[in-house]
C-alpha angles and dihedrals in degrees: 000000000000120000105249090217092060100049121110091240091055091048092050092052090046090052090049091051090050090050091052089051092049095051122088113272096249093048092043090052091053092047091050090049091050098043100031090243095291140081095255129177093262091054092048092049093049092049093047096045093044092054092046092050092050092050091047093050091050092050092049093052092050092046091052091053093051091046091056092052092047091047090055091052092047091050090055090054097045098040102039114019104029094057090054091049092047091047091052091051091048092052091050092047096047093045090053089049089051090049091052089052096060096071088049089055091052092045094051110123101195141016093261092056090043092052091048092052091044090052089057089047091053091051091049091048091052092048090047093051090047091051091048091050090050090049092052091049094047099051113092106178125075091237092053092046091053092051091049091051092053089050091053091053091050089046091055090051091052092050090049090053090051090052090050090051089051092052091046092052090049091053091046091053090050090053090049091052091049091049090053090053091048090049090055092046091048090054091051094050092045091052092048093050092047092051093049094046093047090050093050092047092051092049093048093048090048090051094047091053102036107020092233122124091171127015092230094058131067126273119261116236117258092253090065096045099072104032121143089258093055093045091048090051092049093047091048090055092051092048091046091053093051094044092046092053090048091050093049092049092050092050091049089051089051090053091055097039115123100186121074095210092049088048090057090051089049088052091061091051091050092051090049091049091049090051090052090050091052091047091052089055090065091067093051122089117261099255099053090035091059093051093047092045092065093056091044089055089051090050090052092049091050090058108029107031123106089262094034131119096274098051094039095049091044090052092049093051091047090052090050090052090046091050091051089050091050091049089053090049090049090054091051091047092047090050090050090048090048091053091049092047090047088056089051090048090051091050092047092046091049092051092045092047091049091051091043090049091055090047090049090051090055091046091051090048090049090047094054091043092051089044090054092047091046092047090051090047092049091047090050090047091049090048091049091045093047096049099033117008100041092045091049094045092047092051093045090044091051090049091047093049091049090050092049092048091049091049088055091052101264101133095163092079115118117231111215112222110198137150132011108273143089093290089055090054091050092049091052092050091048092051091053090050090049093053092051091046091052090057092049091047092053090053093051099039098080094047092047094049091050092052092047093050092050092049092049092048091052091048093049092050091051091048091049092050090050091050092050093049091047091050092049092049093049093048091045090051091051091048091050090049090051091046090051090054088051096050099083093041092048091050090053094044093048091047092060098055091041089054089051091048091050093047095048091045091054091046091049090051090056091048091050089051090052090048091050091051091050092050092046091053090053093045092053090060092240092122147331123288113259099235094187091054091046091050089050091052092047090049091052090048091050090051092048092050090051091050091049090050092047094052091042089055089050092053089046091053091051092050092046090050091052090048090049090054090053098044119105098205122090118268126238128243116255141153110280124200101223098199093046094048093046091048093051097045093042087058091046092051092048095048091042089058091045091051092050095045121020091199092062117109134158138171102244110202118191120196106176120181109222088215092060090093121157138331129196113245148101106302094202093055095043091049088053090054094049092045092050096047095045091045090051089051090052090049091051094052092044091050092050092049091051095047101040100045087200108156090203093057117097121182114241131183119186120197113192135175130198124190127212134174097265103017147025125226124209121195124193110188126181133176093219133121098306124218120282116243093239094061103031089094092055102051093097093049115110115259093009111135138156094201114110123240114343094341093118144004096221091235102095099087092033092057091041091053090049092049093051091049091050087055090051094250138116133246112200135171133212118186146161115201112248093008117060149326126212125188115201118201119190118190126181117232088236117021137175090288095056093096088067096062111134123216 
């Protein structure tokens, strides 16, 4: 138990009393009036919250000052340095976009594609100029302004190169259009020349063979058909045709030529071919020569004129070379612009980093300042919590736990009464209530316990009665099920001795009639009575009466066995002939199965050991065991025969006994379905059955196992699924029940 004078609460109240004594009288009087002369909960809360509010206000004011300084530094970065950095990036991006547009200009195949590319170029130029203007406006230092001015000059040079490429591509497309026109005109001239030459050759050949120049005139004599003049004219036509085809082919090659040096070499070959064509005209007669000369002049103009193939193709190739040169210049200019912009980006990044560094310094300063303020606030809060809050929470928590325990009936809890405040008053009141409740509880405890014990006793008695009734119902149900299985077999077994009784009674009636006749004959004086014959009849009657009595006793035993199965009272211990009982109940099980299902059949093999003899036990219970086990064996063989459908399978049940000095063993073996491994350990459990629907209660083997154990024996099983099952029953000659044998 703590010393009340050494607790923290006591020390705090002592300190408060000392403070009141140290204050001036007027101030101390006001404090006493306000606090009631003690350090109560209200006073503690006001002091703690007031200190926390003052610390919070101070931290907020300091945080606002730091936020203003940091905001100014951030504004410098976002309003001055970031626009310059963004502008430099925009210039670099747009210049690269303009550079990527120049190959597209060169690769344009028609004016529509060229105009589309040029439209994109105009947009890029405008965006680039806008970015450059923004960059110039964003730079604040002289060094940055100078770098931006150099970039603008380089940018103008790049745009000028792009314009030159555009003009060059336009000229190249004009040359291409002219070449297409010349190609069409060349094809027309070539066709005209070929047609004229072919016509002249046909006419000359016709004249040389027939002598006719015109069908209307006369034929020239053979001497005039192959003169030197005619042969020269014919050879000139052939040469003209060959030279003209060569010239046309060379001009077509010049139109498709892509190398300027090769084009110049092709020009020499074209001039040579044209000279050969003109030379071939000299050997042709004047009329055809004049007509062919006009087309040859057109062919020369197509190739050699100022707008001919040679000049046009040369101009196109020169424009291609000029465009390649301009593209190379644009790459160099773009690289120069990129270097200048990179310098601007570096300057802008340096300025932004410098401003950001100053801002980071202020942020770090603010962080450490706020951390210091927060640490002080936390320390103050911990101090306040430790000396006020925790003490109050602990006391209220202790009071709350004591209240909860008391509300649950635990009146042995101790209520701690410490301090001099409202919680102390509540603790004192709770302790008084606890003491009164303890007295009341003691008065009611005995009465309550007595009522509870009586209620539990009544409940246990009801439960025991229910269990007994349930057990009786279950056992009765199993007995009725066993009796039902016996019904058909009993009917068959009783019918046999009754038939014997009837037969022997009828035979005895006949013997009595014969005896009466024999006595009547002797009484009439007609002769003497045949004593030997009378003795023979009396002997037969004596035998018949014994047989009737024997079969009557057998029927009586069957009825008594059935009645024993149905009786509720416990059986008595007696000597039981094992072979006789097994024989009777094996027959009952067989005929019971036959009566329930006419299709049932089984080969029932009995191997009884004459030394089996008798055991001491309750005959009714043992007969129930044998009937249950043999019936199960019959069921197993019948089920296998129905499921397998094997014509070679024949159900067999073997019942065997084996006698020993102190015990008897009974074996019931069947070649039925066997018992699966997963359920073989459950077959002796109550209510466990594998028969579908209402085919079994699941109590037969359980009760049989219990009966054998009560007789001091063992009931074991050996099985192989799908092959066989064998139950082994071992019974001692004299078991635990032997002391109950009745005389």
